N, C-alpha and C positions, 0 to 999 in steps of 0.2 A: 253712503249712496248720495252723491251731487243731489241737493235741492236748486230746483229752479226758486226764481222769485216773480211775485205780481208787479206789474207798474200797471197803477191807478192812475187817472185824472182826476183833476178837481179845477171846478170853474170858480169857485170861492173858498173860503175861509170854512165854511161850517160842512162845504164839499169834502174837506180835504179831513175834517175832523170826522167824516163819513166812511172816508176810504180806510184810514187807519184804524179804526175801528173794527173794520168790517172784514178784513185783514191783509190787509196790502202790504208789500214791503218797503214801497217809495212810492212817490207822488211826483206827477209830472202836473206843472201849472205854467202858466203863461204870464209872462212881464209885462210892461209897457212897452207896447211894439215891438217891434222885431221879432214876430210869431206871426202864422198864418191864420191865426184862427182871432173873429171878432175882439175888439177889447173891453167890449162888454161882460166879458170871462176872463181878466186878466186882474194878475194883480200889483197894486203900486208897490212903490217900496218903501213901505212902513208895512204893508201885508207879508210883504216877500222875508222882512227881518222877522215878524211877529211865527211867521210858517215857519223857518227855519230852526226857530227857538223850539217850537211846539214838535214837528218831527225829532229834531234828536234826543227830545227830551224822552222821547217814545223807542231810542235806538233805533229810527226808521231814515229813508234818504231824501231829499227834498230833490225834483231833477228841475231847470227852468227850459221851456222850449224856446229856441233861437231859429228856428228853422223856416226863417223866409227864405225868399231868392230874391234878393235885392239890386237893386239898380247904384248906381255910385254916391246919388243923395242920400239913397235910405240906409247906408253905411254910415252917415254921419253921427259922430254921440255913442255908435257902438263901442268903443276902445273902452269910453268912461262907465257904462255902461255894465262892460264886463268884469271889469277891477272892481266895481260894485256888489256884483255876484261874489265875486272872489272874496270880499273883504267881510260878508256878510255870512258866510260860511257854506252857500250852496254845495251840495254834493256832484252837481254836473249840470250839462246844459247838453241839448237836443239841434244838431241843424244838418240842414240840407247841403248848406252852400260852402264851396272852398274857400270862397274869400272870408266870409264869416269863418269857418274854421282857424283859418291864417290868423283874425285877429284875436281869437279866444286862445290862440296857443301864445301869440306874443301878449297878452297883456292881464293872463291868470296861469293860475295851476290846475282849473278845473278840469274834470273827466269830464268827455267828449263823448256821446253819442250819436251815430251818423243814423240820420233820420230817413223814414221806409221813404220819403220824396224822392231819395238817392237813388232808389231802383236799384236795390244791390242783389242782383239773381245769379251770381257764379262765386264761385270762392277768390277768383284772380281781386276782382275790387277789393272783396274782404279782406285778404291778405294785405292791398296796398293801403288800405285806410287803418292798418295795423302799424303799417312800416311808418305811417304820416304820423301816429301817433294817437290814434285814435282808441279808446277803450273800449267799445262795444259799435255793433253794427244791425239792427232793425232791418232784417230782410223783407225785402218786395214781399207780397200778399199776391203775387201771382206765379209763385212758384210752386213744384211739385215738393211733399214730404222727402222723396229719394234726394230731390237736388238740397233742400236742408241738411240731410243727414250726410251727402258727399260734401256739403262744406264745412260742419262741423267736423269732419273728421279730417278734413286738408290744412284749417286753420283753427286747432286745436287751442290757439294762445291767444284767440278771442273772444271775446265774452257775447254770443248770440240771444239776440230778440226776436220773437216772431211776432205777431197780431193774434190772438186766439178768440178775443168779441169784440163787436162794434160796428161802426160803419165802415164803408170802404167805398172811397171816393177815390173811384180811378182815373180822373183827368182833374182840373180844375187849372184856368190860365190867366193872368193876366192881363192876357188882351180882349178887347173888346171885340170878339169873334162873330157873334150876333147882328149886332147893333151894324158892324162894320158892311156883313155879308148882306144883309136883307137892305139897307136903307143907306144911301148916300147923306140924308141929310139930318139934321140934328132932332133927336126925337126928347119929346120931355117926359118929366117922371110920370105921368099920367100915360104918354104911349106906351111907355116902357114897361110899365104894370103889364100892359095888357096882353104882350109880348110873352107868350106861353108854347113852347115845344117839348116832345118828347119822343121816344125814339124805342119804335117794338122789335123785339128781336123774334125770327120767325120761327124760331122752336118752341116762342113762348107766345100764341100769339093769346091778346088780351091783354098783356103787362108790357105797361112802358113806362117807361125809364125817364124822369124829367131833365131838361136841358132848359136852365133859365142864366141869367143875368145880372150879379148885383152890381154893386160899387167895389164889391173885393174880385171881380170877376167873372166868369162864366164856368159853369160848374156842370161838367158832364157824368150822365150815368151813375147817380148817385142808388144807387136799388138796393136790395135787400142787402142785411145786416151779418155780419160774420159772425159765426157762433159753431167752437170746436169741443164741446162740454162730451160730445159724444167718443172723440178721439182725443180724448187728452192724455190716457193712459199709454199712447202709442206720441205722442209728442215728448212725452218726458223720458220716456224712454231713449231720446235721440242724445240727451245730456243736455237742451237747452236751460239756457241760464236765465231769462227773462219772459214772461210769457208780459202782452200788452192788451188792456183792457180800452178802447176807444170810449173816449164819450164827456169830453172835458165841459161840454153845452147843455149835457144832459142833465135831470132832474135828481136828487137823493136818494128817492124809493129807488130807481134803476142802479144807482150808483151800491147802495147797500147790498143790493137784491144779487148786482153780481160779479160784485167782489167777493161774497160770501160765500157763492155758491162755488165759484173757483177753486176757493181756499179750501171749501168744506173738500172737494173731490181731490185737490192735489193731497191733504193730510192723509186722505185713506189711501190714495195712491203710496204713499210714502211711509205708511203705516205695516206694520210686521203680518198683518191678515193679506189673504190672497186679495186684489183688487176687484170691486164688481161695480160695472157701471149703474148707477141709479137715475132711471128713466123720468123720478121726480124733479130732478136739477132742471130740465131741460124744458118740463110743464111750468114751473118758477119761474125761468127767463121768458119763457116766453108770455109770461104774467106782464111782465114789464116792458115789453118789445114795444118799441117805434114803429119797425116795419118788420116783416117777415123775414127770417132766418134764410142763412144758407153754407151748407158748411166749407166754403169756396173751394180754392182749386190747389190744395194741400194734399188730397187725397185722392182725387181726380184721374182717368187713365186718360191719354188721348182717345178724343172721340165720345168719350161721355161726359154727359152732362152735370153740373153739381146737384149734392145733394139738396134740396130745397124742404124748409120746414113750413 
């Protein structure tokens, strides 16, 4: 039986070691720039060299995120950085932008995974990425499991990855949406810190999804975290290649607990015994959850609400 792999995040070297010890098959890290996460959770060049050696010693993989959507000036130096990643033996990179994709193809032999930020929701876009030379596509979180199954069936040559646990960032913009709409004056930092907005969904009165702006842009609808542990057998049955756990900025306890539980559940599924869901898995995951959980969109029928925990 084809076995899926767990891809886990790491914000520093200690977290990388925690993720690998807990059972991750590969670790996703950010380098200096060229990724959408904050620089405080990124690896320096020397740290990347150390991370590659440590990961390969355990016969695991290290992938670096290059998932920014760059302007022209933000592309400067990317070619040299890609050459560096190739030289130190990084296994692959995650990209969102076609321009970044082209740079990686021209300046390295690195494997390329197309980020969920590219919003791939249909088999034709996945097939097109394969023709361009991508190794893997991380599907959008907003599609049904039926849609995932159809993509798997129609594009068997492409590695498919889906998010199974962690933050669900529905929208992020590099534009100053709130300040440009609410005011024409230049606001001070102290003024901006007091600007707090939220959105309430009609079907969930009293639950507020934050809308806020910082130096990285405007962030919308960061609500419940995804948790698919109850449905893991149905996901694995599809022949998915990779399961993604989100949370590069989360702590070591969260990382160790989350990776180890999904590893335990996967091993139970792939064993010779009949698979049985263990409710204790969800209980343990809830203890380290920064927010309440939702089962997301994968198993929701049209008109139904998502299952929340």
